[in-house]
MARTORLO-961500 format. One line per field, with one value per residue (C-alpha): residue in one letter; residue number from 1; x, y, z. Coordinates in steps of 0.02 Angstrom, whole numbers, plus 32768, in hexadecimal, padded with zeros to 4 digits. Last residue first. Layout:
code	A, ... .
pos	NUM, ... .
east	X, ... .
north	Y, ... .
up	Z, ... .
// end
This chain:
code	Q, L, R, S, D, T, I, D, P, A, Q, R, T, N, E, E, R, K, V, Q, A, L, L, K, R, T, A, A, D, L, D, L, Q, D, L, L, E, P, R, R, Q, Y, T, R, R, L, S, E, K, L, R, W, Q, A, I, L, Q, H, N, G, N, Q, L, V, E, P, V, A, M, G, R, Y, E, A, P, R, T, Y, E, P, Y, N, L, L, G, N, E, F, S, D, T, A, A, S, E, A, N, G, L, V, G, P, V, F, R, V, T, A, D, I, M, M, M, A, P, L, E, G, G, T, L, V, F, D, G, I, S, F, E, D, T, V, L, S, R, I, R, E, D, Y, G, E, Y, H, G, C, I, F, V, L, H, A, A, Q, A, L, E, K, A, A, V, H, D, F, K, R, G, A, P, D, L, L, I, V, R, K, A, G, P, H, Q, A, N, L, D, D, M, A, E, F, M, P, E, P, K, L, L, M, G, A, G, G, G, Y, P, T, D, D, V, H, H, H, K, D, H, S, Y, Q, R, Y, D, I, V, N, F, D, I, Q, G, K, D, I, A, K, G, I, M, S, Q, T, L, P, A, F, M, D, P, F, L, S, L, V, D, I, R, M .
pos	256, 255, 254, 253, 252, 251, 250, 249, 248, 247, 246, 245, 244, 243, 242, 241, 240, 239, 238, 237, 236, 235, 234, 233, 232, 231, 230, 229, 228, 227, 226, 225, 224, 223, 222, 221, 220, 219, 218, 217, 216, 215, 214, 213, 212, 211, 210, 209, 208, 207, 206, 205, 204, 203, 202, 201, 200, 199, 198, 197, 196, 195, 194, 193, 192, 191, 190, 189, 188, 187, 186, 185, 184, 183, 182, 181, 180, 179, 178, 177, 176, 175, 174, 173, 172, 171, 170, 169, 168, 167, 166, 165, 164, 163, 162, 161, 160, 159, 158, 157, 156, 155, 154, 153, 152, 151, 150, 149, 148, 147, 146, 145, 144, 143, 142, 141, 140, 139, 138, 137, 136, 135, 134, 133, 132, 131, 130, 129, 128, 127, 126, 125, 124, 123, 122, 121, 120, 119, 118, 117, 116, 115, 114, 113, 112, 111, 110, 109, 108, 107, 106, 105, 104, 103, 102, 101, 100, 99, 98, 97, 96, 95, 94, 93, 92, 91, 90, 89, 88, 87, 86, 85, 84, 83, 82, 81, 80, 79, 78, 77, 76, 75, 74, 73, 72, 71, 70, 69, 68, 67, 66, 65, 64, 63, 62, 61, 60, 59, 58, 57, 56, 55, 54, 53, 52, 51, 50, 49, 48, 47, 46, 45, 44, 43, 42, 41, 40, 39, 38, 37, 36, 35, 34, 33, 32, 31, 30, 29, 28, 27, 26, 25, 24, 23, 22, 21, 20, 19, 18, 17, 16, 15, 14, 13, 12, 11, 10, 9, 8, 7, 6, 5, 4, 3, 2, 1 .
east	71BC, 714B, 7192, 723B, 7205, 7261, 72DC, 7365, 73F7, 7419, 74C6, 748C, 7404, 7482, 74FF, 7483, 7441, 74EE, 751F, 7489, 74B6, 7565, 7525, 74B4, 7545, 75AF, 7525, 751E, 75D8, 763D, 76A6, 7711, 7756, 76C0, 76D3, 777F, 772C, 76D3, 7773, 7745, 768B, 766E, 7713, 76ED, 7641, 767E, 76FA, 7679, 7608, 769A, 76C7, 7615, 7602, 769F, 7671, 75BE, 7617, 7694, 7614, 7682, 760B, 7692, 769D, 75E2, 75D6, 7632, 76C4, 768C, 76B7, 7684, 7737, 776F, 7701, 7732, 77E6, 7832, 7843, 77E7, 77EA, 7780, 7778, 7801, 77EC, 77AC, 77FF, 7810, 78C4, 78A6, 78A8, 790A, 78BE, 7928, 79C5, 79A3, 797E, 7A31, 7A56, 7B08, 7B16, 7BB7, 7B9A, 7B61, 7B89, 7AE6, 7B15, 7BB4, 7B4C, 7AFD, 7BA3, 7C04, 7B8B, 7B85, 7C40, 7C50, 7BD8, 7C3A, 7CDE, 7CA6, 7CD9, 7CA2, 7BE3, 7B66, 7AAC, 7A2C, 7A4B, 7ABF, 7B0D, 7B57, 7BC0, 7BE7, 7C6A, 7CF2, 7D9C, 7D66, 7D13, 7DC1, 7DC7, 7D4A, 7DCC, 7D6F, 7D0D, 7D14, 7D88, 7D77, 7D57, 7D41, 7D5D, 7D12, 7D51, 7CE2, 7D24, 7CC1, 7C26, 7B7B, 7B6E, 7B6A, 7ABD, 7A78, 7AB6, 7A68, 79BA, 79C2, 79EE, 7A75, 7A3D, 7A8D, 7B1D, 7B1D, 7B47, 7BE3, 7C34, 7C90, 7C7E, 7CF2, 7C9D, 7D37, 7D5A, 7E02, 7EB4, 7EDC, 7F90, 7F9C, 7EF2, 7F0F, 7FB7, 7F63, 7ECD, 7F43, 7F9C, 7EFA, 7EBD, 7F62, 7F77, 7EC8, 7ECA, 7E40, 7DF7, 7E04, 7D85, 7D3A, 7D46, 7DC4, 7DC0, 7E38, 7E13, 7E8F, 7EF2, 7EE1, 7F4B, 7FD7, 8058, 80C9, 815C, 810B, 80C3, 8038, 801B, 802E, 7F9A, 7F30, 7F1F, 7EE9, 7E6A, 7E59, 7DD3, 7DD6, 7D26, 7CF9, 7DA4, 7D64, 7DBB, 7D6F, 7CC1, 7CD6, 7D03, 7C6F, 7BFB, 7C3B, 7CDD, 7D64, 7CE4, 7CF2, 7DAE, 7D80, 7DAB, 7E5A, 7E73, 7E5C, 7E8E, 7E25, 7E24, 7DC0, 7DDE, 7D5B, 7D78, 7CEF .
north	5713, 576A, 5817, 57CC, 57B7, 571E, 5756, 56E1, 56FB, 5674, 5622, 5578, 557C, 55B5, 5536, 54A2, 54E2, 54F3, 5443, 53F8, 5450, 540D, 535E, 5369, 53B1, 531B, 52A2, 52FA, 52FD, 5396, 53F6, 545C, 5513, 5565, 54FF, 5542, 55F0, 55AF, 55A5, 55AA, 5579, 5526, 54D2, 548E, 5455, 5403, 53A3, 5378, 5334, 52CC, 5287, 5259, 5204, 51A3, 516C, 5136, 50C8, 508D, 5053, 5033, 5081, 50F1, 517A, 518B, 51B2, 5253, 525B, 52A8, 534B, 5355, 5367, 52D6, 524D, 51BF, 51C5, 51A8, 51F5, 5275, 52C3, 5355, 5352, 5393, 542F, 540F, 5415, 5352, 535C, 540C, 53CA, 5324, 527D, 523F, 5285, 520C, 517A, 515F, 512D, 5144, 51DC, 51EE, 5153, 51AD, 525F, 52B8, 52F0, 5340, 53C8, 5411, 540B, 5455, 54DC, 550C, 550E, 557B, 55F6, 55FF, 561E, 5698, 5734, 57C2, 5797, 57F1, 57CD, 5796, 56DC, 564C, 568D, 562B, 5647, 55B5, 5584, 55FC, 5623, 56B9, 5704, 572E, 57B0, 5818, 583C, 5803, 584E, 58D1, 5863, 57AD, 5726, 5668, 560C, 555B, 54CA, 542D, 538A, 52F3, 534F, 52F8, 5344, 53F3, 53CE, 538A, 5424, 5493, 5444, 545E, 5510, 5593, 5639, 5658, 56D2, 578F, 577F, 571F, 567E, 5647, 5594, 5532, 548D, 542C, 53BD, 5373, 5390, 5383, 53B4, 5428, 5468, 548D, 54E1, 5554, 5577, 55B5, 5620, 566C, 5699, 56E2, 5749, 5793, 580B, 5808, 58B7, 5936, 59A8, 5A4F, 5A99, 5AD1, 5ABD, 5A20, 59C2, 59C3, 5921, 5875, 57D2, 5822, 57A3, 5829, 57F1, 5809, 579A, 5741, 5684, 5650, 56BD, 5644, 55CE, 5532, 54C6, 540C, 538B, 52DC, 5297, 51DA, 51B8, 516B, 51ED, 5278, 5231, 521F, 52DA, 5304, 52B0, 52F3, 5355, 5385, 5408, 5466, 548A, 54F2, 559A, 5562, 557A, 563B, 5691, 5619, 55A8, 550D, 5465, 53E0, 5330, 52B1 .
up	0F22, 0EA7, 0EC4, 0E95, 0DE3, 0D9B, 0D1D, 0D51, 0CCD, 0C49, 0C66, 0C88, 0C01, 0B7C, 0BB7, 0BAB, 0AFE, 0ABD, 0AF9, 0AA8, 0A03, 0A17, 0A2F, 0992, 092A, 0966, 092A, 0880, 085F, 088E, 0806, 0885, 086F, 08C1, 0954, 0978, 098F, 0A29, 0A90, 0B48, 0B5F, 0AB1, 0ABC, 0B6B, 0B38, 0A97, 0AF8, 0B7B, 0AEF, 0AA2, 0B4C, 0B7B, 0AD9, 0AF5, 0BA2, 0B6A, 0AE8, 0B69, 0BE6, 0C81, 0CFB, 0D4A, 0CC5, 0CB9, 0D73, 0D62, 0DE6, 0E7C, 0ED2, 0F87, 0FC8, 0F5F, 0F10, 0E9B, 0EE0, 0E64, 0DB7, 0D4C, 0CA2, 0C5D, 0B9A, 0B28, 0AC5, 0A16, 0965, 0960, 09A2, 09EE, 0AA1, 0AAE, 0A94, 0A04, 0A5E, 0AEE, 0A81, 0A59, 0B0C, 0B43, 0ADC, 0A7A, 0A11, 0971, 0970, 0995, 0A47, 09FF, 09AF, 0A49, 0AB0, 0A18, 09FF, 0AB8, 0AC0, 0A23, 0A67, 0B0C, 0AA8, 0A2A, 0A90, 0AFA, 0ADD, 0A77, 0A72, 09F2, 0A02, 09EC, 094D, 08BC, 0822, 07AB, 072A, 0762, 072C, 06BB, 075A, 0798, 0711, 0770, 07F8, 0891, 0920, 09AE, 0A1A, 0A1A, 0999, 09AB, 090A, 091A, 08A5, 0888, 0839, 0806, 07F0, 0812, 08C5, 0874, 082F, 08D1, 0929, 089E, 08BB, 097B, 0965, 093A, 08F3, 0849, 085D, 0870, 092B, 08FA, 092C, 088E, 0864, 07EF, 07B5, 0777, 06DB, 06DA, 0707, 07C0, 07E6, 0752, 0767, 081D, 07FA, 076E, 07E5, 086B, 07E4, 07A9, 085B, 0890, 07F2, 07EC, 087A, 08FC, 090D, 0997, 09E0, 09AC, 0900, 087D, 07C7, 07CD, 0870, 08FD, 0918, 0962, 0973, 09D3, 0A0D, 0A61, 0A06, 095F, 08D7, 0928, 0902, 09B9, 09E0, 097D, 0A16, 09CB, 0A2F, 0A03, 0A0D, 09BE, 09E6, 09E9, 0A2E, 0AD2, 0B37, 0AC9, 0AD5, 0B8F, 0B99, 0B2D, 0BA2, 0C4B, 0C46, 0BC1, 0B7C, 0C21, 0BFA, 0B68, 0BB3, 0BC5, 0B07, 0B1C, 0A72, 0A15, 0977, 09A0, 094B, 0949, 0902, 08EB .
// end
């Protein structure tokens, strides 16, 4: 996979040369490049922004630097690309989107700054994404988050391919609690079921605890799932346990 990023601040992407993505770059699994589109500006001060027509606060990114950067990129690397604009109006980025983008051979991320983009820049774009309902100073941090989430699904990048398959959201649920040695620490013990070696019971416990964590923290995710009968039964059990645990004590204090 090739990933190009158009940014005014190339040095911000240094963290992506570390850890898992850094290893993937070193192995040639990912071809990663950041283009400073300021080099495509047309004046001696290297301005890439200007005031909006019609007035208003802030500055807009001019179209020329972005179009010319894309012209060069297309000339050097012809072929289909997913060109991604980081924008609050975009589709909300999630686990499904990361897996989808991982299927592309070439991704291009356009990172904006200032008040926004000249609208004509959107004609270069195949996808618009947002990482949430809030505004950042630029698109660099969202781009890094999206790249990190996406690259994990590129074959060979993770040392253990099963890691991605057991992540939160992979089956629509949050991940179950996990433990390692020691078996007991400061009075907190690893659940006995995880120590008994019965893989069938372990699998059932993990599913139940995934359902429990999702019900506790992100119950809206459960509404989107088509659960089989056995899983629905487990979920009903979880709900009964949680509702009992949370029920207030209504014992009459006069009887105590």
